Backbone as a chain_set.jsonl record, in Angstrom:
{"seq": "MSGYKQCAILPTMGLISLLTQDPIAFVMLAGVLVVSLTIHEFAHAWAADKLGDPTPRHQGRLTLNPLAHLDPLGSVALLLIGFGWGKPVQFDPYNLKDPVRDAAMIALAGPAINLITALLLASALPFLPAIGSVIGLSIFYNVMLAVFNLVPVAPLDGSKILLALLPQQIAYEYESFMNRYGTLVLVGLLMPWGGQSPISMLIRPIINIVLSGLLALGGLFA", "coords": {"N": [[0.837, -1.188, 0.0], [0.571, 2.19, -0.883], [1.452, 4.85, 1.112], [1.438, 6.731, 4.212], [3.155, 6.674, 7.386], [2.736, 6.852, 10.92], [4.473, 6.944, 13.893], [5.126, 6.426, 17.357], [7.978, 7.495, 19.084], [10.085, 6.877, 21.764], [12.353, 8.129, 23.957], [14.177, 7.054, 26.737], [15.432, 5.875, 29.903], [17.253, 2.76, 29.977], [15.555, -0.23, 30.906], [16.267, -2.728, 31.869], [18.397, -2.836, 33.738], [17.138, -1.626, 35.871], [15.303, -3.551, 36.575], [16.648, -5.502, 38.089], [17.558, -3.952, 40.19], [15.355, -2.631, 41.373], [12.561, -4.126, 41.357], [9.815, -3.452, 41.695], [9.685, -0.756, 40.964], [10.45, -1.106, 38.333], [8.23, -2.492, 37.232], [6.236, -0.55, 37.568], [7.225, 1.587, 35.974], [7.465, 0.356, 33.461], [4.777, -0.204, 32.961], [3.71, 2.396, 32.808], [5.061, 3.378, 30.526], [4.118, 1.627, 28.525], [1.355, 2.215, 28.481], [1.437, 4.939, 27.794], [2.626, 4.919, 25.208], [0.692, 3.372, 23.916], [-1.743, 4.892, 23.965], [-0.913, 7.025, 22.469], [-0.407, 5.942, 19.879], [-2.952, 4.913, 19.358], [-4.379, 7.299, 19.162], [-3.384, 8.391, 16.777], [-4.444, 6.495, 14.983], [-7.205, 6.783, 15.451], [-7.642, 9.442, 14.666], [-6.993, 9.313, 11.917], [-9.02, 7.6, 11.045], [-11.322, 9.143, 11.6], [-10.901, 11.178, 9.814], [-11.435, 10.046, 7.421], [-10.029, 7.828, 6.457], [-10.037, 4.4, 6.324], [-7.992, 2.634, 6.83], [-6.411, 2.213, 9.32], [-8.471, 1.136, 10.915], [-9.14, -1.234, 9.552], [-6.783, -2.58, 9.937], [-6.845, -3.213, 12.554], [-6.194, -1.277, 14.485], [-7.748, 0.5, 15.892], [-8.06, 0.394, 18.789], [-7.526, 0.105, 22.31], [-5.943, -1.861, 23.191], [-2.807, -2.802, 24.169], [-1.265, -4.685, 22.777], [-1.823, -4.365, 20.127], [-0.427, -2.165, 19.398], [2.233, -2.13, 20.202], [5.515, -2.417, 19.118], [7.49, -5.228, 18.51], [10.382, -5.22, 18.231], [10.904, -2.554, 18.869], [10.014, -2.499, 21.521], [11.793, -4.256, 22.8], [14.148, -2.843, 22.35], [13.653, -0.597, 23.897], [13.765, -1.671, 26.451], [16.431, -2.533, 26.555], [18.25, -0.533, 25.576], [17.143, 1.885, 26.165], [15.724, 3.379, 24.313], [12.967, 3.409, 22.418], [10.127, 2.418, 20.342], [6.746, 2.62, 19.06], [4.436, 0.506, 17.196], [4.155, 1.492, 13.867], [1.434, 3.52, 12.73], [-0.381, 3.025, 9.922], [-1.577, 4.974, 7.205], [-3.569, 5.947, 4.401], [-2.979, 8.451, 2.184], [-4.547, 9.005, -0.016], [-7.112, 8.618, 0.721], [-7.811, 10.811, 2.126], [-9.265, 14.077, 2.417], [-7.773, 16.45, 2.26], [-4.677, 15.842, 1.828], [-2.131, 16.801, 2.867], [-2.772, 18.638, 4.942], [-4.491, 17.01, 6.516], [-2.812, 14.868, 7.123], [-1.074, 16.175, 8.82], [-2.81, 16.705, 10.934], [-3.389, 14.122, 11.77], [-0.858, 13.401, 12.628], [-0.524, 15.247, 14.709], [-2.385, 14.379, 16.54], [-1.351, 12.313, 18.16], [0.774, 13.419, 19.977], [-0.98, 15.313, 21.125], [-2.924, 13.834, 22.566], [-1.318, 12.721, 24.517], [-0.533, 15.007, 25.945], [-3.026, 15.919, 26.845], [-3.725, 13.763, 28.455], [-1.692, 13.993, 30.377], [-2.424, 16.43, 31.557], [-4.925, 15.775, 32.677], [-4.086, 13.871, 34.53], [-2.442, 15.456, 36.134], [-4.387, 17.069, 37.245], [-5.671, 15.194, 38.812], [-3.776, 14.478, 40.632], [-3.554, 15.824, 43.262], [-5.607, 14.585, 44.644], [-5.05, 11.952, 44.877], [-2.881, 10.986, 46.61], [-1.738, 8.609, 47.48], [-0.914, 7.13, 45.336], [0.837, 8.794, 44.14], [3.453, 8.707, 43.113], [3.299, 7.034, 40.877], [1.495, 8.459, 39.295], [2.965, 10.779, 38.943], [5.161, 9.814, 37.432], [3.748, 9.064, 35.151], [2.77, 11.505, 34.218], [5.179, 12.815, 33.588], [6.353, 11.127, 31.567], [4.384, 11.121, 29.602], [4.4, 13.805, 28.841], [7.065, 14.019, 27.956], [7.025, 12.203, 25.809], [5.23, 13.492, 24.114], [6.488, 16.023, 23.594], [9.002, 15.284, 22.556], [8.253, 13.896, 20.21], [7.228, 15.96, 18.734], [9.337, 17.26, 17.634], [10.592, 18.557, 14.634], [11.628, 16.501, 12.743], [11.88, 13.889, 10.501], [11.412, 10.419, 11.343], [9.521, 11.605, 13.053], [6.492, 12.949, 14.558], [6.38, 15.718, 14.368], [7.517, 16.405, 11.93], [5.588, 16.006, 9.922], [3.707, 17.852, 10.742], [5.064, 20.318, 10.518], [5.46, 20.274, 7.773], [2.933, 20.837, 6.758], [2.723, 23.488, 7.357], [4.579, 24.936, 5.979], [5.47, 26.968, 3.081], [4.575, 25.893, -0.258], [6.72, 25.175, -2.111], [9.001, 25.183, -0.478], [8.149, 23.288, 1.342], [8.081, 21.015, -0.269], [10.835, 20.656, -0.812], [11.779, 20.32, 1.789], [10.407, 17.961, 2.566], [11.495, 16.16, 0.723], [14.193, 16.179, 1.526], [13.954, 15.193, 4.154], [12.885, 12.665, 3.699], [15.08, 11.407, 2.64], [17.23, 11.851, 4.436], [16.283, 12.114, 7.023], [16.203, 10.158, 9.124], [18.924, 9.791, 9.629], [19.607, 12.347, 10.501], [18.095, 12.434, 12.835], [19.291, 10.373, 14.353], [21.814, 11.534, 14.659], [21.119, 13.717, 16.266], [20.419, 12.399, 18.547], [22.741, 11.284, 19.487], [25.176, 11.347, 22.069], [26.994, 14.246, 22.823], [29.701, 15.365, 24.385], [28.634, 14.297, 26.673], [25.926, 14.851, 26.635], [23.033, 14.736, 24.621], [22.228, 16.577, 21.607], [19.452, 16.778, 21.123], [18.365, 16.356, 23.609], [19.248, 18.639, 24.982], [17.734, 20.454, 23.595], [14.976, 19.77, 24.024], [14.644, 19.472, 26.781], [14.37, 21.936, 28.335], [11.873, 22.725, 27.316], [10.202, 20.618, 28.058], [10.335, 20.932, 30.838], [9.073, 23.429, 31.139], [6.498, 22.841, 30.168], [5.717, 20.848, 32.01], [5.686, 22.364, 34.388], [3.66, 24.187, 33.766], [1.45, 22.451, 33.403], [1.187, 21.283, 35.948], [0.604, 23.539, 37.412], [-1.857, 24.277, 36.259], [-3.266, 21.965, 36.877], [-3.346, 22.213, 39.634], [-5.293, 24.129, 39.974], [-7.662, 22.786, 40.024], [-7.698, 21.507, 42.357]], "CA": [[0.0, 0.0, 0.0], [1.276, 3.462, -0.877], [0.875, 5.67, 2.159], [2.291, 7.281, 5.236], [3.138, 6.011, 8.68], [3.019, 7.66, 12.103], [4.828, 6.071, 15.0], [5.662, 7.085, 18.538], [9.329, 7.133, 19.493], [10.214, 7.271, 23.168], [13.674, 7.973, 24.567], [14.159, 6.996, 28.197], [16.539, 5.056, 30.376], [17.031, 1.335, 29.828], [14.82, -0.763, 32.045], [16.784, -4.012, 32.33], [19.159, -2.645, 34.976], [16.18, -1.305, 36.927], [14.622, -4.781, 36.968], [17.402, -6.163, 39.158], [17.746, -3.039, 41.31], [14.083, -2.301, 42.014], [11.532, -4.751, 40.518], [8.542, -2.734, 41.768], [9.834, 0.426, 40.119], [10.475, -1.595, 36.952], [6.854, -2.783, 36.818], [5.528, 0.724, 37.477], [7.703, 2.352, 34.835], [7.095, -0.364, 32.245], [3.346, 0.013, 32.762], [3.518, 3.78, 32.362], [5.537, 3.502, 29.157], [3.204, 0.892, 27.637], [0.113, 2.98, 28.359], [1.72, 6.193, 27.086], [2.792, 4.59, 23.794], [-0.565, 2.838, 23.384], [-2.716, 5.952, 23.697], [-0.348, 7.842, 21.394], [-0.666, 5.276, 18.603], [-4.401, 4.858, 19.172], [-4.837, 8.62, 18.731], [-3.098, 8.478, 15.337], [-5.41, 5.655, 14.272], [-8.536, 7.385, 15.598], [-7.695, 10.646, 13.834], [-7.043, 8.896, 10.517], [-10.354, 7.052, 10.805], [-12.279, 10.255, 11.589], [-10.644, 12.006, 8.635], [-11.911, 9.359, 6.229], [-9.214, 6.694, 6.004], [-10.356, 3.218, 7.116], [-6.847, 1.727, 6.921], [-6.123, 1.767, 10.691], [-9.568, 0.281, 11.406], [-8.989, -2.537, 8.912], [-5.589, -3.215, 10.484], [-7.061, -3.508, 13.974], [-5.505, -0.312, 15.329], [-8.69, 1.308, 16.662], [-8.226, -0.303, 20.052], [-6.58, 0.479, 23.365], [-5.176, -3.045, 23.552], [-1.386, -2.517, 23.878], [-0.688, -5.652, 21.844], [-2.031, -3.883, 18.764], [0.361, -0.957, 19.147], [3.633, -2.268, 20.591], [6.398, -3.039, 18.142], [8.375, -6.14, 19.255], [11.76, -4.739, 18.249], [10.921, -1.296, 19.607], [9.862, -2.793, 22.946], [13.061, -4.816, 23.266], [15.124, -1.756, 22.356], [13.352, 0.251, 25.043], [14.266, -2.363, 27.631], [17.881, -2.732, 26.551], [19.069, 0.649, 25.321], [16.481, 3.095, 26.607], [15.155, 4.122, 23.193], [12.051, 2.47, 21.774], [9.086, 2.989, 19.49], [5.55, 1.832, 18.869], [4.176, 0.027, 15.833], [3.65, 2.625, 13.086], [0.053, 3.522, 12.235], [-0.404, 3.294, 8.486], [-2.773, 5.595, 6.639], [-3.477, 6.166, 2.967], [-3.327, 9.853, 1.916], [-5.548, 9.1, -1.075], [-8.425, 8.586, 1.354], [-7.987, 12.056, 2.872], [-9.721, 15.192, 1.589], [-6.612, 17.325, 2.089], [-3.632, 14.944, 2.341], [-1.091, 17.455, 3.668], [-3.379, 19.142, 6.18], [-5.017, 15.917, 7.319], [-1.669, 14.125, 7.644], [-0.594, 16.946, 9.968], [-3.765, 16.505, 12.032], [-3.15, 12.758, 12.256], [0.4, 13.443, 13.37], [-0.712, 16.033, 15.931], [-3.268, 13.675, 17.469], [-0.571, 11.536, 19.125], [1.242, 14.284, 21.056], [-2.089, 15.992, 21.794], [-3.554, 12.963, 23.566], [-0.388, 12.589, 25.633], [-0.613, 16.226, 26.75], [-4.334, 15.9, 27.514], [-3.61, 12.767, 29.53], [-0.848, 14.574, 31.418], [-3.212, 17.446, 32.258], [-5.914, 15.086, 33.511], [-3.372, 13.259, 35.65], [-2.017, 16.544, 37.026], [-5.591, 17.484, 37.977], [-6.023, 14.145, 39.776], [-2.664, 14.242, 41.556], [-3.8, 16.205, 44.664], [-6.634, 13.758, 45.257], [-4.601, 10.558, 44.933], [-1.489, 11.001, 47.088], [-1.224, 7.258, 47.723], [-0.257, 6.65, 44.101], [1.425, 9.991, 43.563], [4.672, 8.416, 42.352], [2.888, 6.492, 39.575], [0.916, 9.566, 38.532], [4.065, 11.66, 38.567], [5.858, 9.182, 36.307], [2.873, 9.105, 33.98], [2.769, 12.883, 33.724], [6.476, 13.11, 32.986], [6.602, 10.406, 30.322], [3.447, 11.588, 28.58], [4.911, 15.084, 28.354], [8.275, 13.773, 27.192], [6.639, 11.559, 24.555], [4.619, 14.511, 23.266], [7.456, 17.043, 23.18], [10.009, 14.657, 21.695], [7.701, 13.561, 18.903], [6.921, 17.187, 18.008], [10.546, 17.749, 16.962], [10.29, 18.455, 13.189], [12.583, 15.667, 12.02], [11.285, 12.588, 10.167], [9.992, 10.106, 11.168], [8.732, 12.098, 14.171], [5.231, 13.593, 14.194], [6.589, 17.126, 14.055], [7.873, 16.623, 10.521], [4.349, 16.13, 9.147], [3.052, 19.093, 11.151], [5.792, 21.417, 9.889], [5.239, 20.18, 6.333], [1.663, 21.494, 6.436], [2.823, 24.917, 7.655], [5.557, 25.565, 5.096], [5.063, 27.244, 1.69], [4.573, 24.66, -1.048], [8.022, 24.813, -2.664], [9.877, 24.854, 0.643], [7.639, 22.035, 1.886], [8.535, 19.938, -1.154], [12.265, 20.447, -0.581], [11.906, 19.793, 3.148], [9.969, 16.572, 2.577], [12.491, 15.381, -0.018], [15.381, 16.043, 2.376], [13.651, 14.325, 5.29], [12.734, 11.294, 3.212], [16.421, 10.855, 2.397], [18.217, 11.986, 5.509], [15.65, 12.363, 8.313], [16.624, 9.191, 10.145], [20.313, 10.088, 9.968], [19.594, 13.57, 11.304], [17.585, 12.081, 14.159], [20.341, 9.631, 15.049], [22.829, 12.5, 15.045], [20.602, 14.512, 17.375], [20.331, 11.546, 19.741], [24.078, 10.894, 19.93], [25.697, 12.243, 23.112], [28.184, 15.052, 22.526], [30.095, 15.938, 25.661], [27.81, 13.751, 27.744], [24.511, 15.168, 26.475], [22.652, 14.777, 23.211], [21.632, 17.856, 21.182], [17.991, 16.787, 21.249], [18.072, 16.504, 25.027], [19.422, 20.059, 25.301], [16.644, 21.182, 22.95], [13.627, 19.526, 24.543], [14.55, 19.465, 28.249], [13.721, 23.154, 28.857], [10.465, 22.742, 26.915], [9.521, 19.662, 28.939], [10.216, 21.544, 32.171], [8.051, 24.479, 31.068], [5.186, 22.194, 30.036], [5.405, 20.217, 33.289], [5.332, 23.417, 35.343], [2.34, 24.7, 33.396], [0.423, 21.438, 33.655], [1.01, 21.142, 37.385], [-0.078, 24.759, 37.86], [-3.246, 24.147, 35.854], [-3.864, 20.903, 37.674], [-3.6, 22.706, 40.985], [-6.515, 24.941, 40.007], [-8.806, 21.899, 40.244], [-7.549, 20.876, 43.679]], "C": [[0.874, 1.24, 0.0], [0.658, 4.34, 0.185], [1.918, 6.173, 3.114], [2.21, 6.43, 6.488], [3.393, 7.042, 9.768], [3.362, 6.697, 13.232], [5.374, 6.897, 16.152], [7.063, 6.572, 18.816], [9.552, 7.689, 20.885], [11.624, 7.04, 23.669], [13.542, 7.969, 26.082], [15.364, 6.191, 28.642], [16.222, 3.589, 30.124], [16.415, 0.749, 31.08], [15.416, -2.042, 32.613], [17.55, -3.869, 33.637], [18.233, -2.342, 36.139], [15.478, -2.554, 37.438], [15.334, -5.466, 38.126], [17.552, -5.269, 40.391], [16.463, -2.796, 42.089], [12.938, -2.851, 41.153], [10.194, -4.006, 40.531], [8.58, -1.491, 40.891], [9.845, 0.036, 38.646], [9.059, -1.825, 36.434], [6.068, -1.489, 36.629], [5.926, 1.482, 36.215], [7.326, 1.681, 33.52], [5.612, -0.157, 31.927], [3.037, 1.406, 32.236], [3.92, 3.941, 30.903], [4.605, 2.816, 28.163], [1.92, 1.684, 27.415], [0.335, 4.252, 27.54], [1.872, 5.958, 25.585], [1.472, 4.142, 23.165], [-1.542, 3.952, 23.046], [-2.219, 6.867, 22.576], [-0.665, 7.229, 20.029], [-2.162, 5.179, 18.316], [-4.927, 6.189, 18.654], [-4.548, 8.842, 17.25], [-4.157, 7.71, 14.543], [-6.805, 6.266, 14.294], [-8.677, 8.597, 14.689], [-7.783, 10.289, 12.355], [-8.432, 8.378, 10.157], [-11.392, 8.166, 10.702], [-12.107, 11.144, 10.361], [-10.908, 11.267, 7.324], [-11.102, 8.185, 5.742], [-9.483, 5.477, 6.881], [-9.177, 2.283, 7.346], [-6.539, 1.292, 8.346], [-7.205, 0.853, 11.255], [-9.424, -1.131, 10.844], [-7.787, -3.299, 9.461], [-5.679, -3.459, 11.989], [-6.4, -2.536, 14.933], [-6.443, 0.585, 16.129], [-9.048, 0.59, 17.958], [-7.197, 0.22, 21.034], [-5.83, -0.743, 23.901], [-3.71, -2.811, 23.196], [-0.775, -3.459, 22.854], [-0.834, -5.212, 20.395], [-1.078, -2.76, 18.398], [1.845, -1.087, 19.487], [4.409, -2.989, 19.505], [7.373, -3.953, 18.89], [9.809, -5.641, 19.358], [11.874, -3.443, 19.043], [10.807, -1.504, 21.103], [11.143, -3.354, 23.536], [14.122, -3.728, 23.356], [14.914, -0.839, 23.55], [13.896, -0.354, 26.327], [15.791, -2.342, 27.708], [18.683, -1.442, 26.451], [18.394, 1.96, 25.685], [15.927, 3.961, 25.495], [14.261, 3.169, 22.417], [10.981, 3.186, 20.97], [7.892, 2.058, 19.435], [5.414, 1.372, 17.432], [3.582, 1.174, 15.02], [2.195, 2.431, 12.677], [0.086, 3.908, 10.76], [-1.697, 4.008, 8.099], [-2.511, 5.949, 5.188], [-3.898, 7.598, 2.644], [-4.386, 10.013, 0.831], [-6.97, 9.031, -0.521], [-8.744, 9.872, 2.116], [-8.403, 13.187, 1.926], [-8.585, 16.151, 1.268], [-5.409, 16.583, 2.661], [-2.599, 15.618, 3.231], [-1.656, 17.927, 5.0], [-3.824, 17.999, 7.079], [-3.897, 15.045, 7.883], [-1.084, 14.834, 8.864], [-1.515, 16.753, 11.173], [-3.616, 15.112, 12.632], [-1.885, 12.722, 13.103], [0.23, 14.147, 14.707], [-1.522, 15.284, 16.978], [-2.492, 12.901, 18.535], [-0.034, 12.378, 20.264], [0.114, 14.953, 21.824], [-2.71, 15.117, 22.866], [-2.628, 12.741, 24.754], [-0.436, 13.817, 26.534], [-1.938, 16.323, 27.489], [-4.315, 14.93, 28.686], [-2.792, 13.323, 30.692], [-1.612, 15.619, 32.221], [-4.246, 16.804, 33.18], [-5.259, 14.453, 34.741], [-2.896, 14.319, 36.646], [-3.193, 17.047, 37.851], [-5.959, 16.486, 39.07], [-4.979, 13.98, 40.874], [-2.949, 14.65, 42.994], [-4.781, 15.288, 45.393], [-6.2, 12.301, 45.448], [-3.154, 10.48, 45.413], [-0.888, 9.614, 47.269], [-0.511, 6.688, 46.504], [0.396, 7.821, 43.365], [2.65, 9.711, 42.717], [4.33, 7.874, 40.963], [2.32, 7.603, 38.699], [2.009, 10.517, 38.06], [4.864, 11.117, 37.393], [5.037, 9.282, 35.03], [2.838, 10.497, 33.371], [4.061, 13.168, 32.972], [6.647, 12.422, 31.634], [5.606, 10.753, 29.228], [3.898, 12.917, 27.996], [6.157, 14.866, 27.491], [7.955, 13.146, 25.831], [6.058, 12.585, 23.586], [5.663, 15.476, 22.717], [8.486, 16.448, 22.224], [9.467, 14.411, 20.296], [7.252, 14.782, 18.105], [8.159, 17.811, 17.363], [10.378, 17.527, 15.455], [11.361, 17.737, 12.383], [11.913, 14.328, 11.752], [12.086, 11.471, 10.836], [9.095, 10.602, 12.304], [7.496, 12.855, 13.683], [5.429, 15.038, 13.753], [6.935, 17.391, 12.61], [6.63, 16.792, 9.652], [3.621, 17.426, 9.485], [3.732, 20.28, 10.482], [5.557, 21.439, 8.385], [3.968, 20.923, 5.925], [1.737, 23.009, 6.624], [3.74, 25.658, 6.694], [4.942, 25.929, 3.744], [5.335, 26.031, 0.81], [5.961, 24.251, -1.539], [9.0, 24.415, -1.56], [9.458, 23.52, 1.26], [8.101, 20.854, 1.055], [10.006, 19.621, -0.913], [12.525, 19.847, 0.793], [11.536, 18.317, 3.197], [10.969, 15.686, 1.858], [13.737, 15.145, 0.825], [15.122, 15.064, 3.516], [13.462, 12.878, 4.866], [14.092, 10.619, 3.012], [17.263, 10.785, 3.67], [17.612, 12.14, 6.913], [16.13, 11.445, 9.423], [18.065, 9.451, 10.582], [20.415, 11.345, 10.831], [19.132, 13.256, 12.728], [18.626, 11.326, 14.971], [21.435, 10.582, 15.521], [22.395, 13.345, 16.228], [20.549, 13.717, 18.674], [21.696, 11.144, 20.286], [24.595, 11.871, 20.981], [26.974, 12.945, 22.655], [28.563, 15.759, 23.825], [29.192, 15.516, 26.79], [26.335, 14.036, 27.619], [24.177, 15.28, 24.997], [22.062, 16.138, 22.867], [20.123, 17.897, 21.388], [17.562, 16.912, 22.706], [18.191, 17.958, 25.454], [18.281, 20.891, 24.737], [15.329, 21.009, 23.689], [13.523, 19.602, 26.058], [13.942, 20.753, 28.796], [12.236, 23.219, 28.511], [9.659, 21.797, 27.799], [9.308, 20.273, 30.32], [9.14, 22.624, 32.203], [6.656, 23.868, 31.007], [4.778, 21.537, 31.352], [4.973, 21.253, 34.321], [3.939, 23.97, 35.051], [1.215, 23.728, 33.703], [0.141, 21.298, 35.149], [0.31, 22.37, 37.972], [-1.558, 24.7, 37.502], [-3.975, 23.079, 36.667], [-4.193, 21.356, 39.08], [-4.846, 23.547, 41.099], [-7.745, 24.097, 40.317], [-8.772, 21.268, 41.634], [-8.462, 21.553, 44.703]], "O": [[1.814, 1.34, 0.789], [-0.553, 4.561, 0.166], [3.12, 6.063, 2.871], [1.327, 5.585, 6.636], [4.161, 7.985, 9.577], [2.624, 5.747, 13.492], [6.004, 7.935, 15.947], [7.311, 5.366, 18.788], [9.239, 8.849, 21.152], [12.058, 5.896, 23.799], [12.849, 8.819, 26.641], [16.227, 5.864, 27.828], [15.052, 3.209, 30.064], [16.719, 1.183, 32.191], [15.096, -2.41, 33.743], [17.381, -4.68, 34.547], [18.501, -2.75, 37.27], [15.096, -2.614, 38.607], [14.683, -5.959, 39.047], [17.663, -5.77, 41.51], [16.475, -2.759, 43.319], [12.399, -2.131, 40.313], [9.515, -3.931, 39.507], [7.629, -1.204, 40.164], [9.313, 0.761, 37.805], [8.723, -1.404, 35.327], [5.327, -1.342, 35.657], [5.068, 1.962, 35.474], [6.916, 2.351, 32.572], [5.238, 0.04, 30.771], [2.212, 1.577, 31.338], [3.201, 4.57, 30.127], [4.331, 3.351, 27.089], [1.454, 1.808, 26.282], [-0.487, 4.6, 26.692], [1.317, 6.705, 24.779], [1.171, 4.49, 22.023], [-2.114, 3.961, 21.956], [-3.021, 7.42, 21.822], [-1.139, 7.923, 19.129], [-2.593, 5.342, 17.175], [-5.817, 6.217, 17.804], [-5.373, 9.416, 16.539], [-4.696, 8.214, 13.558], [-7.505, 6.268, 13.281], [-9.697, 8.768, 14.023], [-8.562, 10.893, 11.617], [-8.957, 8.685, 9.086], [-12.247, 8.139, 9.816], [-13.058, 11.788, 9.919], [-10.64, 11.795, 6.245], [-11.437, 7.59, 4.718], [-9.186, 5.512, 8.075], [-9.333, 1.244, 7.989], [-6.412, 0.091, 8.584], [-6.906, -0.093, 11.984], [-9.57, -2.111, 11.574], [-7.776, -4.53, 9.451], [-4.701, -3.864, 12.618], [-6.075, -2.901, 16.063], [-5.979, 1.36, 16.965], [-10.203, 0.227, 18.183], [-6.137, 0.711, 20.646], [-5.166, -0.669, 24.934], [-3.397, -2.635, 22.019], [0.143, -3.07, 22.132], [-0.062, -5.632, 19.533], [-0.931, -2.432, 17.221], [2.638, -0.23, 19.096], [3.997, -4.049, 19.034], [8.028, -3.495, 19.826], [10.39, -5.636, 20.443], [12.826, -3.254, 19.8], [11.426, -0.778, 21.88], [11.541, -2.98, 24.639], [14.9, -3.684, 24.309], [15.876, -0.358, 24.148], [14.422, 0.355, 27.186], [16.369, -2.158, 28.779], [19.679, -1.27, 27.154], [18.987, 3.029, 25.537], [15.682, 5.15, 25.699], [14.754, 2.214, 21.817], [10.94, 4.415, 20.927], [8.0, 0.866, 19.723], [6.173, 1.789, 16.557], [2.594, 1.774, 15.446], [1.776, 1.329, 12.325], [0.532, 4.999, 10.406], [-2.773, 3.685, 8.602], [-1.375, 6.217, 4.795], [-5.07, 7.936, 2.813], [-5.052, 11.046, 0.764], [-7.926, 9.354, -1.226], [-9.827, 10.004, 2.687], [-7.953, 13.248, 0.782], [-8.453, 16.609, 0.133], [-5.143, 16.683, 3.858], [-2.223, 15.055, 4.26], [-1.089, 17.65, 6.058], [-3.56, 18.02, 8.281], [-4.014, 14.536, 8.998], [-0.652, 14.19, 9.819], [-1.043, 16.651, 12.305], [-3.703, 14.938, 13.848], [-1.848, 12.092, 14.16], [0.769, 13.704, 15.721], [-1.364, 15.527, 18.175], [-2.922, 12.836, 19.687], [-0.344, 12.096, 21.422], [0.22, 15.147, 23.035], [-2.997, 15.596, 23.963], [-3.097, 12.588, 25.882], [-0.384, 13.686, 27.757], [-1.974, 16.762, 28.639], [-4.82, 15.231, 29.767], [-3.156, 13.146, 31.854], [-1.463, 15.689, 33.441], [-4.424, 17.233, 34.32], [-5.806, 14.495, 35.843], [-2.943, 14.104, 37.857], [-3.029, 17.41, 39.016], [-6.488, 16.862, 40.117], [-5.264, 13.407, 41.925], [-2.614, 13.886, 43.9], [-4.78, 15.227, 46.622], [-6.892, 11.517, 46.097], [-2.293, 9.965, 44.7], [0.331, 9.454, 47.217], [0.391, 5.859, 46.633], [0.492, 7.832, 42.138], [2.878, 10.388, 41.715], [4.993, 8.215, 39.983], [2.625, 7.683, 37.509], [1.984, 10.998, 36.928], [5.206, 11.856, 36.47], [5.574, 9.553, 33.956], [2.873, 10.649, 32.15], [4.041, 13.695, 31.859], [7.041, 13.062, 30.66], [5.942, 10.689, 28.045], [3.79, 13.135, 26.789], [6.286, 15.461, 26.421], [8.548, 13.519, 24.819], [6.351, 12.558, 22.39], [5.716, 15.718, 21.511], [8.803, 17.049, 21.197], [10.146, 14.687, 19.307], [6.928, 14.66, 16.924], [8.042, 18.788, 16.624], [10.053, 16.415, 15.037], [11.932, 18.304, 11.452], [11.422, 13.691, 12.684], [13.312, 11.554, 10.899], [8.005, 10.063, 12.495], [7.454, 13.337, 12.552], [4.727, 15.523, 12.866], [6.68, 18.484, 12.104], [6.616, 17.626, 8.747], [2.991, 18.031, 8.618], [3.058, 21.155, 9.938], [5.464, 22.511, 7.788], [3.928, 21.564, 4.874], [0.893, 23.735, 6.099], [3.68, 26.884, 6.605], [3.996, 25.277, 3.302], [6.226, 25.234, 1.104], [6.341, 23.089, -1.396], [9.735, 23.436, -1.691], [10.305, 22.718, 1.654], [8.471, 19.812, 1.597], [10.385, 18.453, -0.82], [13.38, 18.975, 0.949], [12.252, 17.511, 3.79], [11.266, 14.584, 2.319], [14.278, 14.04, 0.84], [15.958, 14.21, 3.813], [13.841, 11.962, 5.596], [14.228, 9.409, 3.195], [17.924, 9.781, 3.938], [18.35, 12.282, 7.888], [16.428, 11.896, 10.529], [18.389, 9.343, 11.765], [21.208, 11.401, 11.771], [19.705, 13.747, 13.701], [18.82, 11.612, 16.152], [21.93, 10.46, 16.642], [23.206, 13.658, 17.1], [20.624, 14.284, 19.764], [21.796, 10.707, 21.433], [24.472, 13.084, 20.814], [27.907, 12.311, 22.163], [27.843, 16.636, 24.303], [28.992, 16.259, 27.751], [25.547, 13.522, 28.412], [24.943, 15.848, 24.218], [21.462, 16.789, 23.723], [19.575, 18.927, 21.78], [16.524, 17.501, 23.006], [17.348, 18.463, 26.195], [17.899, 21.908, 25.317], [14.636, 21.991, 23.955], [12.424, 19.78, 26.584], [13.065, 20.678, 29.657], [11.431, 23.706, 29.305], [8.56, 22.138, 28.237], [8.231, 20.148, 30.902], [8.386, 22.728, 33.171], [5.743, 24.314, 31.702], [3.626, 21.651, 31.769], [4.002, 21.042, 35.046], [3.142, 24.192, 35.962], [0.159, 24.121, 34.2], [-1.016, 21.206, 35.56], [-0.477, 22.256, 38.912], [-2.415, 25.027, 38.323], [-5.12, 23.254, 37.084], [-5.198, 20.939, 39.656], [-5.411, 23.678, 42.186], [-8.749, 24.611, 40.81], [-9.709, 20.577, 42.033], [-8.477, 21.162, 45.871]]}, "num_chains": 1, "name": "protein.A"}
């Protein structure tokens, strides 16, 4: 099938070492990561379906069952090296009324649901102190998943969003470049230089700002 794919990519620490050090923390963190990736991929599928493309529905992606959204290799990589991804959601642009605009909306749906989830959890945090550590982890990883995937480098969601915002000729050149070199650019951004990766330096302040804002908003409901 000729079409596009949207997938969630999640950078975090490797979990295997945590399993031997603190099994309870391992279970909590693994659960948070699975749920965060699942809702992200489901949102891509839901948005594509609502915009007129039945491909995700036919492929069984309109479900919150994690088994439909977890990529085996991506899950193993997350455990071993601290960088994993979900199973890409396929959609056919020929089924969309406005392929560029609608592809951007499909891409935006994933980060948006993670941010909405983080806000809801921040609102619930004052009322559920007994599980505050789990909620806190969930807020952090949902925000990180959203912000990271909004970076405008293919195959991240941000590349499709930026494509819809650029003038047509620039968009064509940008898409051509990303199709060829996007993955290499992303790998370069993830490589540590002087102990810290460029992408970490880029998104960490944004994550901190979003977390502060969400917690402030959540406190209004307390």
